[in-house]
N, C-alpha and C positions, 0 to 999 in steps of 0.2 A: 133860414139864413138870418143872421144878425143884421139889422138895418142901420146900425151905427156906422157912420162914415169915417174913413181914415183921414186924419188931419195931415196936412202937408209936412208938418214938423215931426210926425210920429214915425221915425225911421224903423223902429222895431216892428210896428204893424205892417209897414211896407215890406219888410223882409219876410214876414210870415206869409203874406200874400204872394210875394215873388216865388218863394219856395213851393207853394202849392201849385202855381201855374207851371213852374219849371219842371217839377217832378212829374206832373201829369203829362206834359209834353214829352218828356224823356221816356215815360212808360209806354206811351203810344208808339214812339219811334222804335223802342227796343222790342216790343212785341211784334211790330211789323218786321223788324230786322231779323227775327228768327226765320223768316222766309227768304232772306237774302244771303244767308250763310250756308256753308256745307254742313253735313250731318254732325260732324264731330264738334262743331261750335254751337249747335243749337242750345244745348243745356247751359253753358256759361252765359250765353246771351239772355236766355229765358230767366235765369236766376238774377242777372243784373236788372231785368225788368221787374222782378218781384221786389227787389230792394227799393226801386223808385216807386213802385205801387204802394208798398207799405208806408213809405215816406209821404206819398200823396195823401193817404188817409189821415196820417198823423197831422200834417200841416193844415189840412182842411179843418180838423177839430181844433188844433192849436190856435189858428187865426181867429176862430170864433171866441175861444176862451180869452185870448189876450184882448180882443176888442171889448168884450163884456166886462172884464175884471181888471185888466192891466197887470195881470200876474200870469206866471207860467210855473205851476208846481212841478217839482223835479220828477214826480212819478210819471207825468205825461211824456217827458222826453225819454225817460229810461224805458218805458214800455216800447217806444219806437226803436230805441237802440238795442233792446233785447232781441228784436227781430232783424234789424238791418245790419248790425255789425257782424254777428255770426254768419248771416247770409253772404255778406261781402267776403268773409274769409273762405266760405265754401265755394263762392264763385271763383275766387283766385285759385283754389285747389283744383277745380274742374277745368279752369282755363289752362293751367299747366298740365293737367292730366290729359288734355287733348293732344299734347305734344309727345308725351311718354307716360307709361304707367306709373302710378303712385300707390303707395300702400294704403290699405284700409285703416291700419293703425294710425297713420298720419292724419287721415280724415277725422278720426275720433279725437285724437289729441287736439287738433286745431279747433274742433267744435267745442269741446269741453273748456279749453283755455279761453276762447273768445267769450263764452257765457260767463265764466268766472270773472273775466276782466270787467264786464259790464255790471255784474251783480255786486262785486266788491265796491265799485265806485258808488253804486246806488246805496248800498248799506252804509258806507262811510258818509256820504253826503246827507243822508237822512238820519244819521246818528243811531242806526241799528247796530253799528259796531264803531269802535274808535275811528274817528275820521282819518287819523294818520295811518292806521292799519289798513283801512279801505283803500287809501291812496297807494300804499306800498304794494298791496296785493294786485291792484289794478295795473300798476306800473310794471311789476314783474311779469304779469300775464302778457301785456302788450310787448314787452321786450322779448319774451319767448316767441311770440308770433313773428317778430322781426328777425329773430335768429333763424327760424325755419325759412323765412322768405329770402334772407340774404345768404345763409350758410348751409341750409339743409338741402334736402333732396330737390325741392322746388327750384332753388337757386342753381343747383347743378344742371337740372334739365334745361332751364332757360339759357344758361351759359353755353350749353352744347347745341342749342338750336341753330340750324342753318338758315332759318327764315328770319330775315331782318325785321319785317313788320311785326311778327309775333314777339321777337326779342325786345324790340322797342316798346311794344305795348306792355310787356312785363316790367320794363324799366319805369314806365309812368305809373303803373299800378303800385309798384314797390315804393315809389316816391310819395304817392298819395297816402299810403298806409304809414309811412315814416313821418313826413312833414305835416300832412293834413290831420292825421289822428293825434299829433302832438298837441293840438289845440285843446283837446278834451282834458287831459291831465293838467295842462297849464291853467285852464280856467278853474278846474277843481282846486288846484293849489292856491290860486288867487282868492277864491271865495272862502276856502277853509282856513288858510293860514297866513294870508297877506293882507288882511283887513277888508276883503270883499270888494265889490264893485256894484254900481247901480244896476238894477235888474234889467232895465231896457238895454243898456250896453252889453250886458252878459248875453241876452237873447240875440242881439245883433251878431255877436261873435259866434255863438253856436249856430245860428242860421246860416251865416256865410260859410262856416266850416262845413256844414252839411251840404251846401251847394256844391262845393268842390269835392268833398269826400264821397258823395253819393252819385251826383250827376256826372262829374268828370271821370270818376271811376268807371261808371257804366258805359260811357261813350268811348273810353279807351278800350274796353272789352269789345264793343261792337266794331270799332274801327279796325282793330287788329284782325278780328274774325273775318270781316268783309275783305280786307286786303289779301289775307291768306286764301280765302275762298276764290277770289278773283284770279289769283296767280296759279291756282290749280285747275282752272277751266281750260 
C-alpha cells in the first residue's frame, strides 16, 4: 500500500478511493444477491458482479498510481474498459434474455461491436490510428449498440414485457447506456479536439461516470431481478 496521504483538496484522489470502496461494496452485494433471485436472473446478476469486481481491481491499482505519480496513463483505463464495457453489454443481453429468447447471432454482434468501440477509442487516443478516425469508429459502434437496445430485438422484448419492475429496470439500463456512456466520447472529443482539460478534472469526470455507469447499472439489474423473483413466489 502507498503510504502517501490524500490531501483534502485532491478531489481526483478522493474519487479514485471512492470508486474502489463503492465498487467493492457493490461486488459483495451483487454476489450475495445471486442467492436472493430466481434461477433465470442468476446469470445477469453474477455478470453485473463481475463488472464491479473488475472495476474494483482497476480502481485499487489506479488509486495507488495516481497517489504516487499524479498521472493516469490511458492504457490503465482502457484495460478496465476492455473488460467492463463488453461485460455490461453481455449483462444487458442476458437480462433481456431472461424475459424471452434472443439469438446467438445478436450476442456475437454485440460482443464484437462493444470491443471495437473500446479498441477504436484507445487506438485513437494513443495515436495508434488517426484520432478523428478512432473517435468516429467508437461513436458508430456505440450508436449501433443503442440501435439494438432501442429498436432491435431487445427493445421489442422489453416493450412486450408484462412485468412492470423488469420493464422499468430495462428503462434505467437503457438510460445509463445512453446518457452515462455519452461522457466517454464527450471527454475524448474535449481532450482530442477541443483544447484538452486538466488531467485531474478529466479523471474526476471519468471516475464519476464510472460510478453511475457501473454501480447504478449493476444495482438496476439486481433490483429488477429481486422484484421479479419476489412477485413470482
